[in-house]
MIDREN-446183 format. One record per residue (C-alpha): x, y, z; residue in three letters. Coordinates in steps of 0.02 Angstrom, whole numbers. Each point is the difference from the previous one (the first is absolute). Last residue first. Example, Ala and Ser with C-alpha at 12.3 -4.5 7.8 and 13.67 -1.06 7.14 Angstrom:
<recs>
<u: 684	v: -53	w: 357	r: SER> .
<u: -69	v: -172	w: 33	r: ALA> .
</recs>
This chain:
<recs>
<u: 1595	v: -571	w: 857	r: SER> .
<u: 165	v: -127	w: 7	r: GLU> .
<u: -53	v: -93	w: 164	r: GLY> .
<u: -57	v: -157	w: -106	r: GLU> .
<u: 59	v: -5	w: -169	r: PRO> .
<u: -106	v: 135	w: -120	r: ASP> .
<u: -103	v: -22	w: -149	r: PHE> .
<u: -87	v: 129	w: -124	r: HIS> .
<u: -189	v: -37	w: -31	r: VAL> .
<u: -86	v: 99	w: -140	r: THR> .
<u: -166	v: -57	w: -27	r: LEU> .
<u: -139	v: 75	w: -141	r: ASP> .
<u: -161	v: -87	w: 78	r: ALA> .
<u: -166	v: -49	w: -115	r: GLN> .
<u: -2	v: -186	w: 34	r: PRO> .
<u: 21	v: 31	w: 185	r: TYR> .
<u: -12	v: -169	w: 118	r: LYS> .
<u: 89	v: -81	w: -167	r: GLU> .
<u: 132	v: 145	w: -17	r: ARG> .
<u: 53	v: -19	w: 178	r: LEU> .
<u: 46	v: -164	w: -23	r: PHE> .
<u: 83	v: 29	w: -167	r: SER> .
<u: 110	v: 151	w: 100	r: ILE> .
<u: 33	v: -116	w: 146	r: LEU> .
<u: 84	v: -130	w: -119	r: ALA> .
<u: 96	v: 153	w: -80	r: GLU> .
<u: 76	v: 42	w: 150	r: THR> .
<u: 45	v: -182	w: 54	r: ARG> .
<u: 95	v: -6	w: -161	r: GLY> .
<u: 92	v: 160	w: 29	r: HIS> .
<u: 39	v: -70	w: 169	r: ALA> .
<u: 71	v: -161	w: -73	r: ALA> .
<u: 94	v: 88	w: -150	r: LYS> .
<u: 91	v: 130	w: 121	r: PHE> .
<u: 53	v: -128	w: 115	r: ASP> .
<u: -11	v: 64	w: 185	r: LYS> .
<u: -158	v: -74	w: 52	r: ILE> .
<u: -35	v: -48	w: 185	r: GLY> .
<u: -122	v: 126	w: 45	r: ARG> .
<u: -70	v: 111	w: -141	r: ILE> .
<u: -66	v: 184	w: 21	r: GLU> .
<u: -123	v: 39	w: -94	r: ILE> .
<u: 3	v: 194	w: -98	r: HIS> .
<u: -152	v: 82	w: -60	r: PHE> .
<u: -109	v: 43	w: -163	r: ASP> .
<u: -160	v: -14	w: -42	r: MET> .
<u: -124	v: 67	w: -124	r: PHE> .
<u: -195	v: -45	w: -18	r: VAL> .
<u: -82	v: 6	w: -155	r: LYS> .
<u: -205	v: -2	w: -6	r: GLY> .
<u: -1	v: 187	w: -19	r: GLY> .
<u: 160	v: 76	w: 76	r: VAL> .
<u: 41	v: -73	w: 165	r: ARG> .
<u: 163	v: 25	w: 103	r: ARG> .
<u: 137	v: -77	w: 95	r: SER> .
<u: 181	v: 42	w: 94	r: ARG> .
<u: 76	v: -123	w: 121	r: PHE> .
<u: 180	v: 58	w: 51	r: ASN> .
<u: -5	v: -147	w: 118	r: HIS> .
<u: -55	v: -191	w: -9	r: VAL> .
<u: 105	v: -116	w: 128	r: GLY> .
<u: 39	v: -178	w: 46	r: VAL> .
<u: -43	v: -92	w: -145	r: ILE> .
<u: 90	v: -171	w: 27	r: SER> .
<u: -175	v: -54	w: 47	r: PRO> .
<u: -67	v: 9	w: -189	r: ASP> .
<u: -173	v: 39	w: -62	r: PHE> .
<u: -77	v: 46	w: 177	r: ALA> .
<u: 119	v: 148	w: 4	r: TYR> .
<u: -55	v: 79	w: -157	r: ILE> .
<u: -190	v: -48	w: 26	r: SER> .
<u: -4	v: 88	w: 163	r: GLU> .
<u: 76	v: 151	w: -70	r: HIS> .
<u: -123	v: -17	w: -130	r: ILE> .
<u: -141	v: 9	w: 134	r: SER> .
<u: 71	v: 136	w: 87	r: ARG> .
<u: 23	v: 128	w: -157	r: VAL> .
<u: -205	v: -62	w: -14	r: GLU> .
<u: -18	v: 59	w: 169	r: GLN> .
<u: 88	v: 162	w: -29	r: PRO> .
<u: -104	v: 49	w: -143	r: PRO> .
<u: 111	v: 17	w: -148	r: LEU> .
<u: 113	v: 136	w: -13	r: SER> .
<u: -52	v: 179	w: -76	r: ALA> .
<u: 66	v: 38	w: -184	r: ASP> .
<u: -54	v: 183	w: 7	r: LEU> .
<u: -107	v: -47	w: -169	r: LEU> .
<u: -77	v: -156	w: 72	r: GLU> .
<u: -46	v: 86	w: 171	r: HIS> .
<u: -76	v: 136	w: -111	r: VAL> .
<u: -95	v: -119	w: -86	r: SER> .
<u: -59	v: -104	w: 143	r: ARG> .
<u: -51	v: 156	w: 89	r: MET> .
<u: -101	v: 71	w: -145	r: LEU> .
<u: -98	v: -157	w: -41	r: ILE> .
<u: -54	v: -7	w: 191	r: ALA> .
<u: -35	v: 186	w: -4	r: TYR> .
<u: -112	v: -25	w: -167	r: ALA> .
<u: -105	v: -135	w: 85	r: SER> .
<u: -23	v: 120	w: 162	r: LYS> .
<u: -61	v: 133	w: -111	r: PHE> .
<u: -117	v: -124	w: -115	r: ILE> .
<u: -78	v: -56	w: 179	r: TYR> .
<u: -35	v: 177	w: 45	r: PHE> .
<u: -69	v: 38	w: -165	r: ALA> .
<u: -82	v: -142	w: 15	r: ILE> .
<u: -82	v: 48	w: 158	r: LEU> .
<u: -59	v: 170	w: -78	r: VAL> .
<u: -104	v: -73	w: -126	r: SER> .
<u: -95	v: -125	w: 121	r: VAL> .
<u: -41	v: 136	w: 110	r: LEU> .
<u: -62	v: 112	w: -153	r: ILE> .
<u: -111	v: -169	w: -41	r: ASP> .
<u: -56	v: -16	w: 168	r: TRP> .
<u: -67	v: 192	w: 3	r: PHE> .
<u: -108	v: -13	w: -135	r: VAL> .
<u: -141	v: -56	w: 106	r: TRP> .
<u: -144	v: -81	w: -74	r: ARG> .
<u: 12	v: -108	w: 159	r: THR> .
<u: -15	v: -205	w: -71	r: VAL> .
<u: 41	v: 40	w: -180	r: ILE> .
<u: 145	v: 120	w: 53	r: PHE> .
<u: 56	v: -130	w: 111	r: LEU> .
<u: 0	v: -143	w: -118	r: LEU> .
<u: 107	v: 126	w: -118	r: LEU> .
<u: 118	v: 39	w: 145	r: ALA> .
<u: 24	v: -176	w: 20	r: LEU> .
<u: 24	v: -35	w: -185	r: LEU> .
<u: 142	v: 115	w: -1	r: VAL> .
<u: 83	v: -37	w: 169	r: GLY> .
<u: 19	v: -198	w: -73	r: GLY> .
<u: 42	v: 84	w: -174	r: HIS> .
<u: 143	v: 92	w: 85	r: ALA> .
<u: 46	v: -155	w: 103	r: ALA> .
<u: 23	v: -101	w: -155	r: ILE> .
<u: 81	v: 150	w: -88	r: ASP> .
<u: 133	v: 15	w: 130	r: SER> .
<u: 44	v: -192	w: -37	r: THR> .
<u: 15	v: 64	w: -177	r: PHE> .
<u: 137	v: 144	w: 40	r: HIS> .
<u: 89	v: -120	w: 127	r: LEU> .
<u: 16	v: -128	w: -126	r: SER> .
<u: 74	v: 128	w: -113	r: GLU> .
<u: 110	v: 66	w: 118	r: SER> .
<u: 65	v: -175	w: 38	r: GLU> .
<u: 34	v: -56	w: -181	r: LEU> .
<u: 104	v: 162	w: -33	r: ILE> .
<u: 87	v: -40	w: 169	r: LEU> .
<u: 57	v: -163	w: -74	r: SER> .
<u: -2	v: -155	w: 96	r: ARG> .
<u: -26	v: -143	w: -147	r: ASN> .
<u: -89	v: -146	w: 20	r: LYS> .
<u: -98	v: 39	w: 153	r: ARG> .
<u: -47	v: 170	w: -77	r: LEU> .
<u: -86	v: -75	w: -151	r: ALA> .
<u: -115	v: -108	w: 97	r: ARG> .
<u: -44	v: 161	w: 89	r: LYS> .
<u: -44	v: 83	w: -151	r: LEU> .
<u: -108	v: -127	w: -68	r: ILE> .
<u: -101	v: 12	w: 140	r: VAL> .
<u: -1	v: 171	w: 9	r: VAL> .
<u: -65	v: 11	w: -178	r: ILE> .
<u: -140	v: -118	w: 36	r: LEU> .
<u: -62	v: 93	w: 165	r: ILE> .
<u: 9	v: 167	w: -115	r: SER> .
<u: -119	v: -77	w: -121	r: VAL> .
<u: -106	v: -68	w: 132	r: PHE> .
<u: -41	v: 167	w: 81	r: LEU> .
<u: -7	v: 89	w: -200	r: SER> .
<u: -152	v: -127	w: 5	r: ILE> .
<u: -71	v: 77	w: 168	r: LEU> .
<u: 46	v: 176	w: -67	r: MET> .
<u: -127	v: -30	w: -145	r: ILE> .
<u: -135	v: -66	w: 121	r: ALA> .
<u: 3	v: 143	w: 114	r: PHE> .
<u: -11	v: 115	w: -127	r: GLY> .
<u: -150	v: -67	w: -82	r: VAL> .
<u: -84	v: -1	w: 162	r: PRO> .
<u: 67	v: 185	w: 31	r: ILE> .
<u: -69	v: 86	w: -132	r: ASN> .
<u: 14	v: 181	w: 54	r: GLU> .
<u: 102	v: 71	w: 139	r: LEU> .
<u: -10	v: 177	w: 87	r: THR> .
<u: 110	v: 177	w: -22	r: GLU> .
<u: 18	v: 95	w: 185	r: GLY> .
<u: 82	v: 124	w: -94	r: SER> .
<u: 103	v: 50	w: 170	r: ILE> .
<u: 21	v: -194	w: 55	r: MET> .
<u: 43	v: -41	w: -192	r: ARG> .
<u: 160	v: 127	w: -15	r: ARG> .
<u: 72	v: -59	w: 172	r: LEU> .
<u: -14	v: -174	w: -89	r: SER> .
<u: 79	v: 55	w: -153	r: GLU> .
<u: 145	v: 76	w: 95	r: PHE> .
<u: 31	v: -150	w: 86	r: VAL> .
<u: -8	v: -97	w: -151	r: LEU> .
<u: 120	v: 86	w: -98	r: TYR> .
<u: 128	v: -9	w: 142	r: CYS> .
<u: -4	v: -172	w: 0	r: GLY> .
<u: 37	v: 9	w: -207	r: SER> .
<u: 164	v: 115	w: 52	r: LEU> .
<u: 48	v: -146	w: 118	r: GLY> .
<u: -8	v: -125	w: -124	r: ILE> .
<u: 94	v: 77	w: -135	r: LEU> .
<u: 153	v: 41	w: 149	r: LEU> .
<u: -17	v: -180	w: 40	r: SER> .
<u: 11	v: -66	w: -180	r: GLN> .
<u: 158	v: 132	w: -66	r: PHE> .
<u: 94	v: -78	w: 175	r: LEU> .
<u: -51	v: -177	w: -40	r: GLY> .
<u: 65	v: 17	w: -185	r: ALA> .
<u: 173	v: 76	w: 56	r: LEU> .
<u: 7	v: -166	w: 121	r: SER> .
<u: -23	v: -116	w: -150	r: GLU> .
<u: 116	v: 118	w: -106	r: ILE> .
<u: 115	v: -55	w: 130	r: LYS> .
<u: 24	v: -193	w: -80	r: GLU> .
<u: 98	v: 88	w: -132	r: HIS> .
<u: 152	v: -117	w: 20	r: GLY> .
<u: 160	v: -4	w: 131	r: TYR> .
<u: 109	v: 55	w: -149	r: THR> .
<u: -104	v: 141	w: -84	r: HIS> .
<u: 99	v: 103	w: -105	r: GLU> .
<u: 101	v: -143	w: -44	r: ASN> .
<u: -160	v: -110	w: -24	r: ASP> .
<u: -107	v: -108	w: 120	r: PRO> .
<u: -131	v: -104	w: -81	r: PRO> .
<u: -150	v: 73	w: -32	r: LYS> .
<u: -160	v: -62	w: 82	r: ALA> .
<u: -5	v: 162	w: 101	r: ALA> .
<u: -47	v: 90	w: -160	r: SER> .
<u: -157	v: -114	w: -36	r: ARG> .
<u: -51	v: -19	w: 174	r: ALA> .
<u: 1	v: 197	w: -11	r: ALA> .
<u: -100	v: 16	w: -152	r: ILE> .
<u: -135	v: -116	w: 66	r: PHE> .
<u: 7	v: 88	w: 167	r: ASN> .
<u: -42	v: 175	w: -73	r: VAL> .
<u: -142	v: -100	w: -93	r: THR> .
<u: -70	v: -76	w: 148	r: SER> .
<u: 29	v: 169	w: 108	r: VAL> .
<u: -109	v: 75	w: -133	r: THR> .
<u: -127	v: -131	w: -8	r: ILE> .
<u: -6	v: 11	w: 184	r: ASP> .
<u: -23	v: 185	w: -11	r: LEU> .
<u: -171	v: -31	w: -107	r: PHE> .
<u: -49	v: -140	w: 127	r: SER> .
<u: 34	v: 116	w: 151	r: ASP> .
<u: -117	v: 134	w: -86	r: LEU> .
<u: -140	v: -94	w: -40	r: ALA> .
<u: 0	v: -61	w: 187	r: SER> .
<u: -4	v: 185	w: 31	r: ALA> .
<u: -142	v: 17	w: -120	r: MET> .
<u: -83	v: -133	w: 81	r: VAL> .
<u: 8	v: 98	w: 168	r: ALA> .
<u: -71	v: 161	w: -65	r: LEU> .
<u: -137	v: -90	w: -69	r: SER> .
<u: -101	v: 90	w: -138	r: HIS> .
<u: -86	v: -160	w: -42	r: THR> .
<u: 19	v: -42	w: -170	r: LEU> .
<u: 147	v: 113	w: -44	r: LEU> .
<u: 98	v: -103	w: 156	r: ALA> .
<u: -65	v: -149	w: -83	r: THR> .
<u: 66	v: 50	w: -173	r: ILE> .
<u: 177	v: 19	w: 81	r: PHE> .
<u: -7	v: -137	w: 108	r: LYS> .
<u: -23	v: -116	w: -131	r: ILE> .
<u: 119	v: 89	w: -110	r: VAL> .
<u: 143	v: 12	w: 127	r: PHE> .
<u: -31	v: -198	w: 44	r: LEU> .
<u: 25	v: -43	w: -190	r: LEU> .
<u: 159	v: 106	w: 1	r: VAL> .
<u: 62	v: -75	w: 164	r: ALA> .
<u: -9	v: -171	w: -52	r: GLY> .
<u: 85	v: 33	w: -176	r: ALA> .
<u: 140	v: 68	w: 84	r: ILE> .
<u: 19	v: -132	w: 128	r: SER> .
<u: -8	v: -141	w: -132	r: PHE> .
<u: 138	v: 91	w: -100	r: ARG> .
<u: 101	v: 34	w: 190	r: LEU> .
<u: -27	v: -211	w: 35	r: VAL> .
<u: 94	v: -21	w: -191	r: SER> .
<u: 128	v: 121	w: 45	r: ALA> .
<u: 30	v: -94	w: 154	r: ILE> .
<u: 2	v: -174	w: -55	r: ASP> .
<u: 117	v: 69	w: -166	r: ARG> .
<u: 128	v: 62	w: 136	r: ASP> .
<u: -2	v: -150	w: 108	r: SER> .
<u: 32	v: -112	w: -164	r: SER> .
<u: 136	v: 115	w: -29	r: PRO> .
<u: 90	v: 9	w: 172	r: LYS> .
<u: -27	v: 137	w: 122	r: MET> .
</recs>
């Protein structure tokens, strides 16, 4: 990542941490006032956001370090390791919510101070929306696994807020605590789904999985469109780590035997691809036509 991008990501993560702390405090107090498990589930989700955002901040600082003698490809995989840690932590929180929901069903606890809780949760909903808008804007400028996971966490917060508000409203109408337990279980399953998505992407990056087939096809089309003398692409390898893409491949060039001319054509292709993929690390070899 470029230094300016690193600073942007760090600033956004500081804002995320501050926002998560504010949301946790609001929700935790509301949960104590209302005895609502759904609100407590949402508070727990915000507490995890604090942990995850802090881990992301540390990971982003580490991933921004330039390559060195021991890490010649850079430190971007720290983002993937952070994502792996996050997925496990988030999954554990979902297990807690399911367990607590079962306990509440057996004990039959009821809710209190619902109008106050409803108003406070409405305020925290608007705070979550503001955070998501800022994160989405940053994600459009910097494609990063860290920012993507941040955006996912706070987007899930919005869904959780909606569910909690609905549960509180239904309890006011029906006086049935089942709605509170139901929403907490739904939030738990949403957390499981989020954790799985982060886990799979982190594992793919740690195992150096190739770019998706449609993205590889698009890259091939860009290579052929750049220069009609390029008649073949082979030994194409790719992987994505955080916001960085690594690609190496061979091209076959028709009608050029001179080494300097072929080298110049190859460097021009690299410059062209870097305009389309600013975060790409490219290694391109050239071969005369028919000598692949």
